[in-house]
N, C-alpha and C positions, 0 to 999 in steps of 0.2 A: 619458783621456776629454777630448774637446774642450770648450773653455769654453762653447760655444753649447749643447752637449748638457747640460752641468750646469746652465745657467740654464733651459733648458727643463724639466728634471727638477724644479727648484725650483719653477718656476711651476705645474707639473702638480701638485705636492704641495700647494701653497697652495691651489689651486683645488679639488682633490678633497677635501682635508681641511678646508677652510674655516678654516685657521689658518696663522700663521707661527711659532707657538710650538714650539721644538724639544723641549720637555718633552712636550707632547701628542703630537707626531709620534713621538718615541721611544716613548712608551706604545702608540701604535697598531701599531707594529712589534714590540712585546714587548721592547724594549731597556730594560734596567734602569739607573736613574741612581742613584749613590751620591754623597752629599756628604760630604767628609772634612776634618777638621782635620789638617793635615800639618805636621810640623816640617821637612820637606825643602825647603831653599832652592830657589826657582824652580820648584816644582811647581805647575803650572796644572791640567791635566787630561789624561786619557788614556783610550784605548779598548781593552778586552780582547775579542777576537773569536777564538773557537776553535770548530772543528767539534763539533757535538753538545752545545754549552754555550750558555746564553743570553749574548747580547752585553751587556757592562757598560761603562758610561761612568762614570768616577770624576772628581769635580770638587772642587778645593780650595775649602773654606768661607771662606777668607780674602778672597775677591773680593766686590765689590758684586753685587747681584742682576742688574743689567744685564750685567755682566762674565760672571757665571756662565751667563747666557742665551747670550751669544756663545761662550763656551767650549763649552757643551753643543752649540751649532750646529755648530761646527767638528768636535767629536768625532762628531757625528751624521753629518756629511759622510763621515768615515772609515768608519763603520759601514755606510752605505748605498752608497757609491761603490766601496769597495775590498774585494776578495775575499781570502780566505785569512788567513794569519797572518803576513804579511810584517812584519819590523821596520822600522818607519817612522823610527826614531831614528838610524840610520846608514846610509851608502850601502853597499850590497851589490850582488852581481851580479843579485839579483832586482829590486831597486828603482832601480838606476842610471838606466834609460831613462824612468822615470815621475816625475812631480812630484806626489806624494800630498799634500804639505803645500799647495802652490798650489791644487790641486783643493778640498781641505777649506776653505781660506781663502775661495775664491770661493763655494763652496756656503754657508758661514756668512754672509757679507756679504750675498749675494743673499737668503738667507732671512730674516735680521732687519731688513734695511733697508727703507725705505718705498718703494723703487722710484725715487727721485729721485736716488740717489747719482751716477749717471752725469751728470745735469744739473749737480749741485752741483760735481763735479770736472772737467766739461768733457770727459770721455772715456768711451766705452762701457765698462761693467763687463767685457765678455768681452775687451777689449784690454788690461786692466790686468795688468802682470807680477807675479810673486810679491813683489817688493820692495815694490810699492805696496799690494798686498793685505795683506801682513804688517804694514806700517806702519799701515794703517787698523786691523787688529786690535789691535796693541800699543797704539795711541793710546786705545782704548776699554776697555782692561783696567785696572781700578783696584782697589786694595786697600781693604778697609773702614777706616774710621777716620779 
């Protein structure tokens, strides 16, 4: 999906639902959110999406509230933008030509930001590559404590 389409979709969501809270948007779409304590090193969050089952987003409880909100927004991006049960964790013939992580990162940043990020960084959000989007995401992920 093109960056401009993702940004338009995010703006439409915010305007229609009158919120940028990924938890409220997930509830609206019937997506279940689970918070888990996980002993798995580097586990942040993931989305489980299968036909005929409710979509579930699982988020590691070890993160701060803002970080969990950002992780939820990223996973919500996967849930709303990406069809099917593609394995997004490795390159396959099915996902080689798409950049689902870049799309989810763009969705998340556009959803939770105040809309001034383009001005702050001096470049339009839609022209940011995944390296920059991923850096913004990782910069804002903090473990509690």
